[in-house]
Each structure stands twice: as C-alpha cells, then as structure tokens.
C-alpha positions in Angstrom: 19.9 -12.4 4.2 21.5 -11.5 0.9 21.3 -7.7 0.6 22.2 -5.4 -2.2 22.0 -1.8 -3.0 21.9 -0.8 -6.7 21.8 2.5 -8.6 19.9 3.0 -11.8 22.1 3.5 -14.7 5.9 -5.1 -24.3 4.4 -7.4 -25.1 1.6 -9.3 -23.5 1.7 -12.4 -21.3 -0.1 -15.7 -21.4 -3.2 -16.6 -19.5 -2.7 -17.7 -15.9 -4.3 -21.0 -14.9 -7.5 -20.6 -12.8 -7.4 -22.3 -9.4 -10.3 -23.8 -7.4 -11.9 -21.8 -4.7 -13.0 -23.5 -1.5 -13.3 -22.5 2.2 -12.9 -18.9 3.4 -10.6 -16.1 4.4 -12.5 -13.5 6.3 -15.2 -11.7 4.3 -13.4 -12.3 1.0 -14.1 -16.0 1.0 -10.7 -17.3 -0.2 -8.9 -20.5 -0.3 -7.6 -23.2 -2.6 -6.6 -26.8 -2.4 -3.0 -25.8 -1.7 -0.9 -22.6 -1.4 0.7 -21.5 -4.6 4.3 -22.3 -5.3 5.0 -18.6 -6.1 3.5 -15.3 -5.0 4.4 -12.2 -6.9 3.5 -8.8 -5.3 3.7 -5.9 -7.6 3.3 -2.4 -6.0 3.0 0.6 -8.3 3.8 3.7 -6.2 1.2 6.5 -6.5 -1.2 4.6 -8.9 -4.8 5.7 -9.0 -7.2 3.0 -10.0 -9.3 5.3 -12.2 -6.3 5.6 -14.6 -6.4 1.9 -15.5 -8.5 0.6 -18.4 -9.8 -2.3 -16.3 -11.3 0.2 -13.8 -13.0 2.3 -16.5 -10.3 4.7 -17.8 -10.6 5.8 -21.4 -7.1 4.7 -22.3 -6.2 1.0 -22.1 -3.4 -0.2 -19.9 -3.3 -3.5 -21.8 -0.9 -5.5 -19.6 -2.6 -4.6 -16.3 -6.0 -5.0 -17.9 -5.1 -8.4 -19.1 -3.9 -9.4 -15.7 -7.4 -8.4 -14.4 -9.1 -10.3 -17.2 -7.3 -13.5 -16.3 -7.9 -12.9 -12.6 -10.2 -10.7 -10.5 -10.5 -7.0 -9.9 -11.3 -5.7 -6.4 -13.6 -2.7 -6.6 -13.4 -1.4 -3.1 -9.7 -1.3 -2.2 -8.2 1.6 -0.3 -4.9 2.8 0.9 -4.6 3.0 4.7 -2.7 6.3 4.4 -1.7 8.9 1.8 2.0 8.2 2.3 4.2 5.3 1.3 5.8 4.2 4.6 2.5 4.3 6.4 0.5 2.3 3.9 3.4 -0.1 3.2 3.9 -0.5 6.9 0.3 -1.6 7.1 0.7 -3.9 4.1 3.8 -5.5 5.6 2.4 -6.0 9.1 -1.4 -6.1 9.0 -1.5 -3.2 11.4 -3.4 0.1 11.1 -1.0 3.0 10.8 -1.4 6.1 13.1 0.4 9.3 13.9 -1.4 9.6 17.2 0.6 10.3 20.3 -0.5 10.6 24.0 -2.8 13.4 24.9 -4.0 14.0 21.4 -0.6 15.1 20.1 0.8 14.2 16.8 4.1 12.2 16.4 7.0 13.9 14.9 7.6 13.0 11.2 10.9 11.1 10.9 12.4 7.8 10.1 11.4 6.3 13.4 7.8 7.2 13.3 6.8 7.4 9.6 5.5 3.8 9.4 2.7 4.8 11.9 3.6 1.8 14.2 5.3 3.6 17.1 2.8 2.3 19.6 4.6 -1.1 19.2 8.1 0.3 19.5 10.6 -0.3 22.3 10.3 2.9 24.6 14.1 3.1 24.7 14.1 3.7 21.0 14.5 1.8 17.7 16.5 2.5 14.6 13.7 1.7 12.1 10.0 2.5 11.8 8.7 -1.1 11.8 9.3 -2.1 15.4 11.1 -5.4 16.0 8.2 -6.7 18.1 6.0 -6.7 14.9 6.5 -9.6 12.5 6.5 -8.8 8.8 4.9 -10.3 5.8 8.2 -11.8 4.4 9.0 -13.2 7.8 5.8 -15.2 7.8 6.3 -16.3 4.2 9.9 -17.4 4.8 8.7 -19.5 7.7 6.2 -21.1 5.3 9.0 -22.2 3.1 9.1 -19.4 0.5 12.4 -18.0 -0.7 11.7 -14.3 -0.2 12.9 -11.6 -2.7 12.4 -7.9 -2.4 13.2 -5.1 -4.9 12.8 -1.8 -3.1 12.9 1.4 -5.1 11.3 4.0 -2.7 14.2 5.2 -0.5 12.0 5.6 2.5 11.7 1.8 2.6 15.4 1.2 2.6 17.4 -0.2 5.6 17.1 0.3 8.5 13.4 1.0 8.2 12.5 -2.7 8.9 10.9 -3.6 5.5 14.0 -5.7 4.7 13.3 -8.0 7.6 12.5 -11.5 6.5 13.9 -11.2 3.0 16.4 -13.8 1.8 17.4 -11.5 -1.0 16.8 -7.7 -0.5 17.8 -5.3 -3.2 17.7 -1.5 -2.7 17.5 0.1 -6.1 18.2 3.8 -5.6 18.0 7.1 -7.4 15.3 7.5 -10.0 14.9 3.9 -11.2 12.8 3.2 -14.3 10.9 0.0 -14.8 13.7 -1.3 -17.0 16.2 -1.2 -14.2 13.7 -2.5 -11.7 12.8 -5.5 -13.9 16.5 -6.3 -14.5 17.2 -6.3 -10.8 14.1 -8.5 -10.2 15.1 -11.0 -12.8 18.7 -11.2 -11.6 17.4 -11.8 -8.0 15.0 -14.5 -9.2 17.9 -16.2 -11.0 19.8 -16.3 -7.7 16.9 -18.0 -5.9 17.7 -21.0 -3.8 14.5 -22.8 -4.6 11.5 -22.5 -7.0 9.0 -21.8 -4.2 9.4 -18.0 -3.8 7.7 -14.7 -2.9 8.7 -11.8 -5.1 8.0 -8.2 -4.1 8.6 -5.5 -6.8 8.1 -1.8 -6.3 7.8 0.6 -9.3 8.4 4.3 -8.9 7.7 5.5 -12.5 4.2 7.0 -11.7 5.4 8.6 -8.4 8.1 10.5 -10.3 5.7 12.0 -12.9 5.9 15.5 -11.3 9.7 15.4 -11.5 10.0 14.4 -15.1 8.7 15.6 -18.4 5.9 13.1 -18.7 2.2 13.4 -17.8 0.6 11.3 -15.1 -1.2 9.3 -17.9 2.0 8.6 -19.8 3.8 7.5 -16.6 1.0 5.0 -16.0 1.4 3.7 -19.6 5.1 3.3 -19.0 4.7 1.3 -15.8 2.0 -0.8 -17.5 4.6 -1.7 -20.1 7.1 -2.6 -17.3 4.5 -4.9 -15.6 3.9 -6.6 -18.9 7.5 -7.2 -19.6 8.2 -8.6 -16.1 5.3 -11.0 -16.3 6.4 -12.0 -19.9 9.9 -12.8 -18.6 8.6 -14.8 -15.6 6.3 -16.7 -18.0 9.2 -17.5 -20.4 11.0 -19.1 -17.4 7.8 -21.1 -16.5 7.6 -19.2 -13.2 4.0 -18.2 -13.5 2.9 -21.8 -13.3 1.2 -22.4 -10.0 1.7 -18.7 -9.2 -0.5 -16.0 -7.9 0.1 -12.4 -8.9 -1.1 -9.5 -6.7 -1.0 -6.0 -8.1 -1.6 -3.1 -5.7 -0.6 0.5 -4.9 0.5 2.3 -1.8 -1.7 5.3 -2.4 -3.2 7.4 -5.2 -2.5 11.0 -6.3 -4.5 14.3 -6.2 -4.1 16.0 -9.6 -6.5 18.9 -10.4 -9.5 17.9 -8.3 -11.2 20.5 -6.1 -13.2 19.7 -3.0 -15.2 21.2 -0.1 -11.9 22.2 1.6 -8.6 23.0 0.2 -6.3 20.2 1.3 -2.9 19.5 -0.3 -1.9 18.5 -3.8 -0.2 15.3 -4.8 -0.3 12.7 -2.1 0.2 14.9 0.9 -3.4 14.4 2.1 -4.5 16.6 5.0 -7.3 15.7 4.5 -7.2 12.5 2.4 -9.6 12.8 -0.4 -10.8 9.7 -2.4 -8.4 10.1 -5.3 -5.6 9.6 -2.8 -7.2 6.7 -1.0 -8.8 4.7 -3.8 -6.2 2.2 -5.2 -6.2 -0.8 -7.6 -6.1 -4.4 -6.3 -5.9 -7.3 -8.8 -5.4 -10.9 -8.0 -4.6 -13.3 -10.8 -5.7 -16.1 -11.1 -8.9 -15.7 -9.2 -8.8 -16.9 -5.6 -11.6 -15.0 -3.9 -15.4 -15.2 -3.8 -16.2 -11.6 -3.0 -14.3 -8.8 -4.6 -16.7 -6.0 -3.5 -15.7 -6.1 0.2 -13.6 -3.1 1.5 -9.9 -4.0 1.4 -7.4 -1.7 3.1 -3.6 -1.8 3.0 -3.5 -3.9 6.2 -6.0 -6.3 4.7 -3.6 -7.0 1.8 -1.3 -8.5 4.4 -4.0 -10.9 5.4 -4.9 -11.6 1.8 -1.4 -12.7 1.0 -0.8 -14.7 4.2 -4.1 -16.3 3.5 -3.0 -17.3 0.0 0.1 -18.9 1.5 -1.9 -20.7 4.1 -0.2 -18.9 6.9 -1.8 -17.9 10.2 -0.7 -14.4 11.3 -0.9 -12.6 14.6 -2.1 -9.3 13.3 -5.0 -7.8 15.2 -7.9 -5.9 13.7 -8.0 -2.3 15.0 -10.9 -1.3 12.7 -14.2 -2.9 11.8 -14.4 -4.3 8.2 -16.1 -1.2 6.7 -14.1 1.4 8.6 -11.2 3.5 7.3 -9.3 5.8 9.6 -6.4 8.0 8.7 -4.6 9.8 11.5 -2.8 12.7 9.7 -0.7 15.6 10.9 -3.5 18.2 10.4 -6.6 16.1 10.0 -8.3 12.9 11.1 -10.3 11.2 8.3 -12.9 8.6 9.1 -15.0 6.6 6.7 -17.7 4.0 7.2 -19.9 3.0 4.4 -21.3 6.0 2.5 -20.3 8.5 5.2 -16.9 10.2 5.5 -15.8 12.7 8.2 -12.9 15.1 7.8 -12.0 16.6 11.2 -9.4 19.4 11.5 -7.0 19.0 14.4 -6.4 22.8 14.7 -9.7 24.5 13.8 -12.0 21.9 15.4 -13.9 21.8 12.1 -15.9 18.6 11.4 -17.0 18.2 7.8 -19.2 15.3 6.6 -19.5 14.0 3.1 -22.1 11.6 1.6 -19.9 9.6 -0.8 -23.0 8.1 -2.6 -24.6 11.4 -3.4 -21.4 13.4 -3.6 -18.5 11.2 -4.7 -16.5 14.3 -5.7 -16.5 15.5 -2.0 -17.9 18.9 -2.8 -20.6 19.5 -0.1 -20.5 19.5 3.7 -23.7 17.9 5.0 -22.7 17.9 8.7 -25.5 20.2 9.7 -28.2 18.0 8.1 -26.8 14.8 9.8 -26.0 15.6 13.4 -26.5 12.0 14.6 -23.9 10.7 12.2 -21.5 13.5 13.1 -21.8 12.6 16.8 -21.4 8.9 16.1 -18.3 9.6 14.0 -16.8 12.0 16.5 -17.1 9.4 19.3 -15.5 6.7 17.1 -12.7 9.0 16.0 -11.9 9.8 19.7 -11.9 6.1 20.6 -9.6 5.1 17.7 -7.3 8.0 18.4 -6.8 6.7 21.9 -6.5 3.1 20.9 -3.9 3.8 18.2 -1.8 6.3 20.1 1.8 5.7 21.0 1.7 6.3 24.7 5.3 7.1 25.5 7.3 7.6 22.2 10.9 8.5 22.6 11.8 12.0 21.3 13.2 11.9 17.8 13.9 14.3 14.9 14.7 14.1 11.2 18.2 12.9 10.8 20.6 13.9 8.1 19.8 10.5 6.4 16.1 11.1 6.7 16.5 14.5 5.0 18.7 13.0 2.2 16.0 10.4 1.4 13.2 12.9 1.5 15.2 15.2 -0.8 15.9 12.3 -3.2 12.2 11.8 -3.6 11.4 15.4 -4.1 9.8 16.1 -0.7 12.5 18.5 0.5 14.3 21.2 -1.5 
C-alpha cells in the first residue's frame, strides 16, 4: 500500500452514460451487464439532504443536483449513527455499529471503540477500531481487480483506525482541508494509478467545519457543491467517467436550530438522534437500481457498492430492512416504519414519535400506543444483547485520540 499524509496549505460536468438494469441486489433491484470499470465514492461529512436542491432545498446545489438528474436519488437513506467513525465503520464493513457492552453497559469512547465494532475485536486488544477480523470495502474491491485510492480528511479515520486497510494508495490530508486541497490530492493519486480500473473514495470536510469558520451551513454546502463539480469535471476531462458509477453519500447530518420533544444535543452529538442528524443524501449516477424508495442505512451502502462491483461479501444483516437502531452513550434510538422510539439509558424514559403525523418529532405518543412501545422495548433489548461486545479490553482516550478530537473541535 502506498500511503501518504498531507497537510492543507465550477463548472458543470457532462452527462453520464445510462447503463442497463437487470437482475437484483436485495430489495433495491440492482445489476448490470458488467461491473463498472471505475467506482467513485464521494462522502460529504455532515451533509443534510434537505440542504440540497435535488432534495427540495430552496437554493440550488447545481453540481450535486445535476449528478442526481443524470442518475437517481434515494429518498430514504439514513446514517447508521450520528458520528463519523461509527457510520463510516458501517459503510466500510457492512456491519451495524454499536456502543453496547456486556450487562447493558456502554463502551468507553476512544480510538479502539469508536467504530462501534468492538464485538468483533480480538479480546487481547487491537490498535484500531475496525477489527482485523472484519474485511473492509476496499479489501473486497481490490480483490475484484480495482486499484483502490482513498483520500481521508477526517482525522478520526486516519491510521491505525483500520479504514486504510485494502487501499493501494491511501492519503491522509490533515488539518482543515478545503475542497481545493482535497481535489488536488485526489487527482494526484488518480494520476499515480497502476491501472484504469479503480475505486476512488474522497471525503470532504467543508460542511463539517462550518461551525469553526465564518461561513454559514448553507454557504458551506454551496462550497462543497462547487468542489464536487470541479472534481467530476476533472475526471471527465481525463475520460475517467466513461464506464464509471459515482456514489455520493454523507456520514451523518447536523442539528442546527431545531427543537424537539426532548432537548438532546446540538450539532451531530445525537443523544438522542433526531431525524436531521440521521437523514442523509444518497445519489447513484448513472442509474443502476430499480427501487430508490427502500430504506438504505450506512451499512447498506457497503452492500450497494460491492453489488455494483459484482462482489459477494460476508457481511451479515443484524437488522431487518426497515429497522434503524442507534446505540448511543445516553440513549437508544429505534425506528421501524413510521414509529420511532427514544429510550433514555439513565432515566428509563421511553418516548415514542409517529414520524408520519409528526415529522418534526415534537410530541410523545407513547401513552396512546402501549403495544408499539412494548414491541419496541422488546426489540431494543434483543438488539442490545446481540450487538454487545461481550468482553472488551479496558481502554481509555490516548494522547493521540485527544489530539485528533481537538483538531476536529470536539475537545477544547
């Protein structure tokens, strides 16, 4: 693996060729006559889907909107967790993340546990948070013949977390990287490729950093939209979007000024996770799927991409297709269909929301729906046991963990 660590110092793009759809991949109904020569995964950190024109926002995000126009928009995509390492751990492995530990306890938050995959870890301890026993998305794609390129900009994903495993060329672009520096790093890595069949993963941090800069959230989204457009322009100029599929996703959303039935935390700290933190965009261009209304979680994006590549993966489904379960430090959040439960670990409080009648999550209807509350409570208990790390080794925040959290604004 070629590995590099860098420090940071608009137009449109042409239509992508539509490809035929036959066969099926799960409930999405995907396939094609052949796997694409190139797969480009663009992750925009902290991007809410309701701030994109293609999802109904008032302002246009013309480059992302055009990507959706030339492809397809998934209307029911959700983050598996409100924090990057957990949701990206799910996307990279196809596994449901969890902070559950034995006996109903919560795992300590540190660089060994913050991917939510400690139940797969070696009991003697591991250096990273993606256990070595769990194969990653780039490992599968490399075995399928793709040259794998990763441009990581969120420091929590840097080595030795495990996200780097399977990449032929892994670039860690640190400090507060703008889309310009990220695009430059991506294009330089593409120029180094050993073959034209490649997988490119690019992670933008511009929206995540909106609170630390002088720009509004809306302007940060506009800026990253420009970056996405210029990257795709550059790839098209090099004829690298021919026989390519572009997937645009986000790790999680962001709570701005919304108020709900219980206080919760601002930003993307969850506890509990409200819909503006969980609802994320998902665009695939050109179109490859028959049903874009099915629920798609972060771990399902793993299966979506391996399916595009024609790869059979080993990931197991912990949840039913319409379930979403987030195991947080202070709350457990469970959603199935229109009903969403928010259960406090410390107060024993069980709130229930009807997302059809109350999409803003303002009213607790638990008292009026005792059967649903009981059903959810039973399922939450079952999932908490199934997803628990039975014997995790003790671990604490290291000095390096703290440095990375501080660099991202999570610690003073």
